[in-house]
N, C-alpha and C positions, 0 to 999 in steps of 0.2 A: 422397805422399798429399795434401798440402795443395794442390798445383797441380791435382789432379783435382777436389777438392771446392770450390775457390774459385769457379769459375764457376757452381756449383750453389747454394751457400749464400749467396754475396755477389756476385750478378751485376753489381750497380752499381759494385763496387769493382775489377772486372777492368781491368787496364791496357790502354789503347788500343794497337792495332797500327797500322802504316802502312796496312794494308788497311782497318781501321775508319775511319781518317781519310779515305782516298780515297773510300770508299763514302759517308761523311757529306757530303763536299764535292760529290760527284756528285748526292746527293739535293737539296742546296741549289741546284745549277745546274738540276736538273729542276724544282724549285719556281719558279724564276725563269721558266723557259720556259713554265710553266703559269700564270703570273701569280699565284701564291700568295704570292710574296715580291718585293719590289723589288730591283733589282741592288745598291742601297746596303745594304739589310738583309742580303742574302746575303753581300756582301763582309765586313760586320762579323761575321757568324756564322762565315764561313770563317776569319777571323783567330782567333776564339775556339776553333774546332775544332783549329787547329794548336797552340794553347796548352793544350788540354785533356789531362788525364792518365788519367781513368777514364771508364768507360761511363756512370756516373751524371752526370758533368759533361756528357757528350755528350747525354744525355737532356734536360738543361735547355737546352742550346744549340738543340736541334732542336724544342723545345716550340713548338706552334702550326703546325708543318709536319705535315700529315696523313700518317699511315702511315710516318713516318720513323724513329721509335724505338719499342721495345716499350712497350706500356702498363704503367703501374706495377702494375696488377693481375696482369699476366702474370709479372712478376719476383717479386711477392709470392707468387703461387701456386707458382712454382718453388722459392722458399726454403722455404715451408711443406711442400710435398710432399717435398722432399729431406730435411728434418728428420724428418718422420714416417717416411719410408723408412729412414733410418739408425737411428733408435731401434727401429723394428720389426725390422730385421735383427739388431741386437745382442741385443735381448730374446729373440727367438725362437731364436737360436743358443745363447744361454746356457741357456735352458730345455731345448733339445734335447741339449746337451752334458751338462747335469746329469742328465737322464734316462738318457743313455747310460752315465754313470759308475755308475749304480745297476742296470745290467743291462737297461734298457729301450731297447736300441739299435734304432731304427727307421731306415727310409730318411730322408734329409734332407727331411722334410715342410715345413720352414720355407722351402725354396727356392721353393715355388709362390707364396706370397704375396709374397715378396721380389722375385721376377721380375716379378710383376704390377705391384707398386708401382714397380719399377725401370722398367718400360715407360712408366708415366705420367710419371715424372721425365724419361725420355728424350724423350718427345713435347713436354713443356713446354720442355726445354732446346733442342730442335731449333727449335721455334717462336720462342723468344727469340733464338737465334742467327741465324735467317733475317732478322730485322730489321737486323742488323748487316752482313749480307752483300749485301743487294740494293742497287742503286744508283739506283733510280728511286722516285718517290713517286706515289701515286695521289691525284689531287685529285677529290673528290666535290663536285658542285655542286647 
């Protein structure tokens, strides 16, 4: 269960994969081609990417490169929405189960709000993950 919730509750603590590193290096190369970074800056950052262990470290390395890492607000929104979703799931299920024990067994009404909040969490997760999977950056001038 921890491996499922880790990317949702602590997205900056997720361990980097080889695919994450390749995508980050590709973003740095793209930034050089678009003159957003000098080759020396990109080389220094590439060395730091290879030494990085978490996505939070990667965010700091890619700072200043437009559209290269998810904004801090996105990861914060993901963490908050996931926390609210988990608390809501547990509380509503406990209320439903308690009512069922006293003979008020209804259909699982709690699923509707949990599925809705789950959809919000899923969209935030997908958006956050998309930053780590793309290999180009968009430079706005």
